[in-house]
C-alpha positions in Angstrom: -42.1 -46.9 -83.4 -40.5 -44.2 -85.6 -43.8 -43.6 -87.5 -45.8 -42.9 -84.3 -46.2 -39.4 -82.9 -43.9 -38.4 -80.1 -45.5 -38.6 -76.6 -45.5 -35.5 -74.4 -44.3 -37.4 -71.4 -41.9 -40.3 -70.9 -41.6 -42.3 -67.6 -38.4 -44.2 -67.0 -38.4 -47.0 -64.3 -35.4 -49.1 -63.4 -36.3 -52.5 -62.2 -34.2 -55.0 -60.2 -36.0 -57.9 -58.6 -39.3 -56.1 -58.1 -41.7 -58.8 -59.3 -44.0 -58.3 -56.2 -44.7 -54.6 -57.0 -44.8 -54.3 -60.8 -48.5 -55.1 -61.3 -49.6 -52.6 -58.7 -47.1 -50.1 -59.9 -48.4 -50.3 -63.5 -52.0 -50.0 -62.5 -51.5 -46.9 -60.3 -49.1 -45.3 -62.8 -51.3 -45.9 -65.8 -54.3 -44.4 -64.0 -52.2 -41.3 -62.9 -50.9 -40.7 -66.4 -54.3 -40.9 -68.0 -55.5 -38.3 -65.5 -52.8 -35.8 -66.8 -54.5 -35.9 -70.2 -51.1 -36.0 -71.9 -49.8 -38.6 -74.3 -47.2 -40.8 -72.6 -44.9 -43.8 -72.8 -43.6 -46.0 -70.0 -40.1 -47.4 -70.3 -39.1 -50.2 -67.9 -35.4 -51.1 -67.7 -34.8 -54.6 -66.3 -31.4 -54.4 -64.6 -30.6 -58.1 -64.6 -33.5 -59.2 -62.5 -33.6 -62.9 -61.4 -37.0 -63.1 -59.8 -39.3 -63.2 -62.8 -39.7 -59.5 -63.2 -39.0 -59.7 -66.9 -41.9 -62.1 -67.4 -44.2 -59.5 -65.8 -42.8 -56.8 -68.0 -43.3 -58.9 -71.1 -47.0 -59.4 -70.1 -47.4 -55.6 -69.6 -45.8 -54.9 -72.9 -48.2 -57.3 -74.6 -51.3 -55.7 -73.2 -50.3 -52.0 -73.5 -48.5 -50.4 -76.5 -47.4 -47.5 -74.3 -45.2 -49.9 -72.4 -41.6 -50.4 -73.7 -39.0 -52.6 -72.1 -35.2 -52.7 -72.1 -33.4 -55.7 -70.6 -29.7 -55.8 -69.5 -27.7 -59.0 -69.8 -26.8 -58.6 -66.1 -27.0 -56.1 -63.3 -25.2 -52.7 -64.0 -26.8 -50.5 -61.4 -29.6 -48.1 -61.0 -28.1 -45.1 -62.8 -27.0 -47.2 -65.8 -30.6 -48.4 -66.1 -31.9 -44.9 -65.9 -29.5 -43.7 -68.6 -30.5 -46.6 -70.9 -34.1 -45.7 -70.4 -33.5 -42.0 -71.0 -31.7 -42.9 -74.3 -34.9 -44.4 -75.6 -37.3 -41.7 -74.4 -39.1 -39.5 -76.9 -41.1 -37.2 -74.7 -40.6 -33.5 -74.1 -40.6 -34.2 -70.3 -38.9 -37.3 -68.8 -39.9 -38.5 -65.3 -37.9 -41.1 -63.4 -39.5 -43.3 -60.8 -38.4 -46.3 -58.7 -40.3 -49.6 -59.1 -40.6 -50.3 -55.4 -43.6 -48.0 -54.8 -41.9 -46.1 -52.0 -42.3 -43.0 -54.3 -46.0 -43.1 -55.1 -46.7 -42.5 -58.8 -49.7 -40.4 -57.8 -47.1 -37.6 -57.0 -46.1 -37.2 -60.7 -48.6 -34.4 -61.3 -46.9 -32.4 -58.6 -43.6 -32.6 -60.5 -45.2 -31.6 -63.8 -46.8 -28.6 -62.1 -43.4 -27.6 -60.8 -42.0 -27.4 -64.3 -42.9 -23.7 -64.7 -41.3 -21.1 -66.9 -37.6 -21.4 -66.8 -37.5 -24.5 -64.6 -35.7 -27.4 -66.3 -35.5 -29.9 -63.4 -37.9 -30.7 -60.6 -36.9 -33.0 -57.8 -39.1 -34.8 -55.3 -38.4 -34.0 -51.6 -39.3 -36.8 -49.3 -40.6 -34.9 -46.3 -41.5 -37.9 -44.1 -39.1 -40.7 -45.1 -40.0 -44.3 -44.2 -36.5 -45.5 -43.8 -34.4 -46.5 -40.8 -32.4 -43.7 -39.1 -29.0 -44.8 -40.2 -30.0 -44.7 -43.9 -31.6 -41.3 -43.4 -28.3 -40.0 -41.8 -26.2 -41.3 -44.7 -28.6 -39.7 -47.2 -28.4 -36.4 -45.3 -24.6 -36.6 -45.7 -24.9 -37.3 -49.4 -27.3 -34.4 -49.9 -24.9 -32.0 -48.1 -21.9 -33.2 -50.1 -23.7 -33.1 -53.4 -25.1 -29.6 -52.7 -21.6 -28.3 -51.9 -19.9 -30.0 -54.9 -22.5 -29.2 -57.5 -23.3 -25.7 -56.2 -27.0 -26.2 -56.3 -28.7 -26.7 -52.9 -31.4 -29.4 -52.7 -32.9 -31.1 -49.7 -33.1 -34.6 -51.4 -30.7 -35.6 -54.2 -31.5 -39.2 -53.5 -35.1 -39.2 -54.5 -35.6 -41.0 -57.8 -38.9 -39.2 -58.4 -37.8 -36.4 -60.6 -38.8 -34.6 -63.8 -36.4 -33.3 -66.5 -37.0 -31.3 -69.6 -35.8 -32.8 -72.9 -33.0 -30.3 -73.3 -31.4 -31.4 -70.0 -31.9 -35.1 -70.8 -30.1 -34.6 -74.2 -27.2 -32.9 -72.3 -27.0 -35.8 -69.9 -26.9 -38.4 -72.7 -24.1 -36.4 -74.4 -21.8 -36.9 -71.5 -19.4 -39.8 -71.7 -18.2 -40.2 -68.1 -18.2 -43.7 -66.8 -19.4 -42.7 -63.3 -22.5 -40.6 -63.4 -24.9 -39.4 -60.7 -27.8 -38.3 -62.7 -29.5 -35.8 -60.3 -26.2 -33.9 -59.8 -25.3 -34.1 -63.5 -28.7 -32.7 -64.5 -28.4 -29.8 -62.1 -25.1 -28.7 -63.7 -27.0 -28.3 -67.0 -30.3 -26.9 -65.8 -30.9 -23.1 -65.9 -33.2 -23.4 -62.9 -34.2 -26.3 -60.6 -37.0 -26.7 -58.1 -38.1 -29.1 -55.4 -41.6 -30.2 -54.4 -42.6 -32.2 -51.3 -43.7 -35.7 -52.1 -44.9 -38.6 -50.1 -42.7 -41.6 -49.2 -44.2 -45.0 -48.4 -42.7 -48.1 -46.8 -41.3 -50.8 -49.0 -43.8 -53.6 -49.2 -41.9 -56.0 -51.3 -38.2 -57.1 -51.5 -35.4 -55.1 -49.9 -33.5 -51.9 -50.7 -30.3 -52.4 -52.8 -28.8 -49.1 -51.4 -27.2 -50.0 -48.1 -25.0 -47.8 -45.9 -21.8 -48.9 -47.7 -23.2 -48.0 -51.2 -24.4 -44.6 -49.9 -20.9 -43.9 -48.5 -19.3 -45.0 -51.7 -21.7 -42.8 -53.7 -20.6 -39.9 -51.5 -16.9 -40.5 -52.3 -17.7 -40.9 -56.0 -19.4 -37.5 -56.0 -16.4 -35.9 -54.4 -13.9 -37.4 -56.9 -16.2 -37.4 -59.9 -17.5 -33.9 -59.8 -14.8 -32.0 -57.9 -11.0 -31.6 -57.3 -11.8 -30.5 -53.8 -10.4 -33.6 -52.0 -6.9 -33.4 -53.5 -6.9 -29.6 -53.3 -7.7 -29.9 -49.6 -4.7 -32.1 -49.0 -2.3 -29.7 -50.6 -3.8 -26.8 -48.8 -3.3 -28.6 -45.5 0.4 -29.3 -46.5 0.9 -25.7 -47.4 -0.5 -24.6 -44.0 1.8 -27.1 -42.3 4.9 -25.9 -44.2 4.3 -22.2 -44.2 2.4 -21.9 -40.9 3.9 -20.6 -37.6 6.7 -22.7 -36.1 6.0 -24.4 -32.8 8.8 -25.5 -30.5 8.9 -28.8 -28.6 9.9 -32.4 -29.4 6.5 -33.9 -29.0 4.9 -31.2 -31.2 7.5 -31.8 -33.9 6.8 -35.6 -33.8 3.0 -34.8 -34.0 3.6 -32.6 -37.0 5.8 -35.4 -38.6 3.1 -38.0 -38.2 0.5 -35.7 -39.4 2.6 -34.9 -42.5 3.2 -38.6 -43.2 -0.6 -39.3 -42.9 -1.4 -36.5 -45.3 1.1 -38.0 -47.8 -0.6 -41.4 -47.6 -4.0 -39.7 -48.0 -2.8 -37.7 -51.0 -1.4 -40.9 -52.6 -4.7 -42.6 -52.1 -6.6 -39.7 -53.7 -4.2 -39.6 -56.6 -4.7 -43.3 -57.1 -8.5 -42.8 -57.1 -8.3 -40.1 -59.8 -5.8 -42.1 -61.9 -8.2 -45.1 -61.6 -11.0 -43.0 -62.9 -8.9 -41.8 -65.8 -8.1 -45.4 -66.6 -11.8 -46.3 -66.6 -12.5 -43.4 -69.0 -9.8 -44.1 -71.5 -10.9 -47.8 -71.9 -14.2 -46.5 -73.3 -16.1 -49.6 -72.3 -19.9 -49.5 -72.7 -21.8 -48.6 -69.5 -24.2 -51.5 -70.1 -25.1 -54.3 -72.5 -28.7 -54.6 -73.7 -29.9 -58.2 -74.4 -33.5 -57.5 -75.3 -35.8 -54.6 -76.3 -39.6 -54.7 -76.5 -41.0 -51.8 -78.5 
């Protein structure tokens, strides 16, 4: 592969048990990319699938030299798969896309058009989401928290349909943090970001791996991974409690005491979370293990 010219566009697709959608995805994506009149490569990352997805990916690789495949030895998660795919991209622009066809590949030209002068990252904004209301509510919370923590307001941080310039991808790959939320990380390096409205379809095959609990956990990871705000907020509350105006009354004093004890417990929990993250970082374990590469 080293002797071949670099493509202009790289598409990274994490795959986990998506055997039912891969054939249709490839056909639609291949047609869309040809219409852009740019050279391209498609990198599928099999994130430990158990449903025969890898067999389909091998067949696609055999019939199309633009298709490259990376396989994990087990499931490591969507963001680890995207990072592994990014590490093998060669294009000047990298597009990420889910394999479930909820983000139509036909929307990719919109992202490319949004990469105007000075714009380093373009995110898709799902204007009419086809998800149940509780998932939409959790995603809304994630978007609000991420915008506040990163300092870059976007309507939809959770949309995988995104385009990155090579300079931003290189900065992302240079980071060594164990926990990484790629859209937030990219926005910290981008000189300018943009959002474009994209369609969102219902999932036709399989089921989503991002339930309510995982979205809430992602929210907490964002707070502790990108900001010191949680632990600072606890100490600010303690400062207000200690230095604030005195209030008389036995019941008020007990209320203040219980509140104080609760804040201490919360503070200990947050400190434990940060210490746990430090422990994960100093171990320097690999984010993923690759068992097979088709190039």
